[in-house]
ZALUM-411687 format. One record per residue (C-alpha): residue number from 1; x, y, z; residue in one letter. Coordinates in steps of 0.02 Angstrom, whole numbers, plus 50000, padded with zeros to 5 digits. Example, Ala and Ser with C-alpha at 12.3 -4.5 7.8 and 13.67 -1.06 7.14 Angstrom:
REM ZALUM-411687
<site><resi>1</resi><east>50615</east><north>49775</north><up>50390</up><resn>A</resn></site>
<site><resi>2</resi><east>50684</east><north>49947</north><up>50357</up><resn>S</resn></site>
REM end
This chain:
REM ZALUM-411687
<site><resi>1</resi><east>50183</east><north>54032</north><up>39440</up><resn>X</resn></site>
<site><resi>2</resi><east>50072</east><north>53996</north><up>39291</up><resn>X</resn></site>
<site><resi>3</resi><east>49968</east><north>54117</north><up>39188</up><resn>X</resn></site>
<site><resi>4</resi><east>49807</east><north>54073</north><up>39282</up><resn>X</resn></site>
<site><resi>5</resi><east>49886</east><north>54120</north><up>39447</up><resn>X</resn></site>
<site><resi>6</resi><east>49952</east><north>54283</north><up>39375</up><resn>X</resn></site>
<site><resi>7</resi><east>49780</east><north>54327</north><up>39304</up><resn>X</resn></site>
<site><resi>8</resi><east>49699</east><north>54287</north><up>39471</up><resn>X</resn></site>
<site><resi>9</resi><east>49823</east><north>54396</north><up>39566</up><resn>X</resn></site>
<site><resi>10</resi><east>49800</east><north>54537</north><up>39440</up><resn>X</resn></site>
<site><resi>11</resi><east>49612</east><north>54525</north><up>39463</up><resn>X</resn></site>
<site><resi>12</resi><east>49629</east><north>54533</north><up>39653</up><resn>X</resn></site>
<site><resi>13</resi><east>49750</east><north>54680</north><up>39647</up><resn>X</resn></site>
<site><resi>14</resi><east>49640</east><north>54777</north><up>39525</up><resn>X</resn></site>
<site><resi>15</resi><east>49485</east><north>54748</north><up>39630</up><resn>X</resn></site>
<site><resi>16</resi><east>49576</east><north>54796</north><up>39790</up><resn>X</resn></site>
<site><resi>17</resi><east>49642</east><north>54956</north><up>39711</up><resn>X</resn></site>
<site><resi>18</resi><east>49469</east><north>55010</north><up>39652</up><resn>X</resn></site>
<site><resi>19</resi><east>49395</east><north>54979</north><up>39825</up><resn>X</resn></site>
<site><resi>20</resi><east>49536</east><north>55074</north><up>39909</up><resn>X</resn></site>
<site><resi>21</resi><east>49516</east><north>55223</north><up>39793</up><resn>X</resn></site>
<site><resi>22</resi><east>49328</east><north>55226</north><up>39821</up><resn>X</resn></site>
<site><resi>23</resi><east>49359</east><north>55232</north><up>40008</up><resn>X</resn></site>
<site><resi>24</resi><east>49484</east><north>55375</north><up>39985</up><resn>X</resn></site>
<site><resi>25</resi><east>49358</east><north>55470</north><up>39878</up><resn>X</resn></site>
<site><resi>26</resi><east>49220</east><north>55449</north><up>40007</up><resn>X</resn></site>
<site><resi>27</resi><east>49339</east><north>55509</north><up>40144</up><resn>X</resn></site>
<site><resi>28</resi><east>49384</east><north>55664</north><up>40043</up><resn>X</resn></site>
<site><resi>29</resi><east>49200</east><north>55700</north><up>40010</up><resn>X</resn></site>
<site><resi>30</resi><east>49161</east><north>55683</north><up>40195</up><resn>X</resn></site>
<site><resi>31</resi><east>49306</east><north>55795</north><up>40244</up><resn>X</resn></site>
<site><resi>32</resi><east>49247</east><north>55928</north><up>40123</up><resn>X</resn></site>
<site><resi>33</resi><east>49068</east><north>55922</north><up>40189</up><resn>X</resn></site>
<site><resi>34</resi><east>49127</east><north>55931</north><up>40370</up><resn>X</resn></site>
<site><resi>35</resi><east>49262</east><north>56060</north><up>40336</up><resn>X</resn></site>
<site><resi>36</resi><east>49399</east><north>55944</north><up>40402</up><resn>X</resn></site>
<site><resi>37</resi><east>49547</east><north>56014</north><up>40310</up><resn>X</resn></site>
<site><resi>38</resi><east>49688</east><north>55955</north><up>40422</up><resn>X</resn></site>
<site><resi>39</resi><east>49796</east><north>56107</north><up>40385</up><resn>X</resn></site>
<site><resi>40</resi><east>49769</east><north>56110</north><up>40197</up><resn>X</resn></site>
<site><resi>41</resi><east>49652</east><north>56220</north><up>40098</up><resn>X</resn></site>
<site><resi>42</resi><east>49481</east><north>56170</north><up>40034</up><resn>X</resn></site>
<site><resi>43</resi><east>49548</east><north>56192</north><up>39857</up><resn>X</resn></site>
<site><resi>44</resi><east>49686</east><north>56066</north><up>39892</up><resn>X</resn></site>
<site><resi>45</resi><east>49564</east><north>55939</north><up>39959</up><resn>X</resn></site>
<site><resi>46</resi><east>49453</east><north>55967</north><up>39806</up><resn>X</resn></site>
<site><resi>47</resi><east>49604</east><north>55938</north><up>39695</up><resn>X</resn></site>
<site><resi>48</resi><east>49645</east><north>55778</north><up>39790</up><resn>X</resn></site>
<site><resi>49</resi><east>49465</east><north>55719</north><up>39773</up><resn>X</resn></site>
<site><resi>50</resi><east>49464</east><north>55758</north><up>39587</up><resn>X</resn></site>
<site><resi>51</resi><east>49628</east><north>55665</north><up>39565</up><resn>X</resn></site>
<site><resi>52</resi><east>49557</east><north>55514</north><up>39656</up><resn>X</resn></site>
<site><resi>53</resi><east>49404</east><north>55518</north><up>39542</up><resn>X</resn></site>
<site><resi>54</resi><east>49518</east><north>55513</north><up>39391</up><resn>X</resn></site>
<site><resi>55</resi><east>49615</east><north>55367</north><up>39466</up><resn>X</resn></site>
<site><resi>56</resi><east>49452</east><north>55273</north><up>39496</up><resn>X</resn></site>
<site><resi>57</resi><east>49407</east><north>55294</north><up>39313</up><resn>X</resn></site>
<site><resi>58</resi><east>49578</east><north>55232</north><up>39256</up><resn>X</resn></site>
<site><resi>59</resi><east>49579</east><north>55083</north><up>39376</up><resn>X</resn></site>
<site><resi>60</resi><east>49401</east><north>55035</north><up>39328</up><resn>X</resn></site>
<site><resi>61</resi><east>49461</east><north>55027</north><up>39148</up><resn>X</resn></site>
<site><resi>62</resi><east>49613</east><north>54923</north><up>39196</up><resn>X</resn></site>
<site><resi>63</resi><east>49503</east><north>54808</north><up>39300</up><resn>X</resn></site>
<site><resi>64</resi><east>49385</east><north>54783</north><up>39151</up><resn>X</resn></site>
<site><resi>65</resi><east>49534</east><north>54738</north><up>39042</up><resn>X</resn></site>
<site><resi>66</resi><east>49590</east><north>54610</north><up>39170</up><resn>X</resn></site>
<site><resi>67</resi><east>49414</east><north>54540</north><up>39182</up><resn>X</resn></site>
<site><resi>68</resi><east>49400</east><north>54525</north><up>38993</up><resn>X</resn></site>
<site><resi>69</resi><east>49568</east><north>54436</north><up>38986</up><resn>X</resn></site>
<site><resi>70</resi><east>49505</east><north>54307</north><up>39110</up><resn>X</resn></site>
<site><resi>71</resi><east>49359</east><north>54254</north><up>38999</up><resn>X</resn></site>
REM end
């Protein structure tokens, strides 16, 4: 595998991770609004949502680094 293939795969994985986290965040927001706690407390779901938001920030940064490396 050459460096171009590695960069392409890193780009795809970064993009996929950001999209997945955004979906998780939206699901947590929806669950909070609807009161769907699934046996955990509202505070725990809020903590999960806040953790996902942090992960989105980190992965957006990583994705930008990957994008800049591909230029």
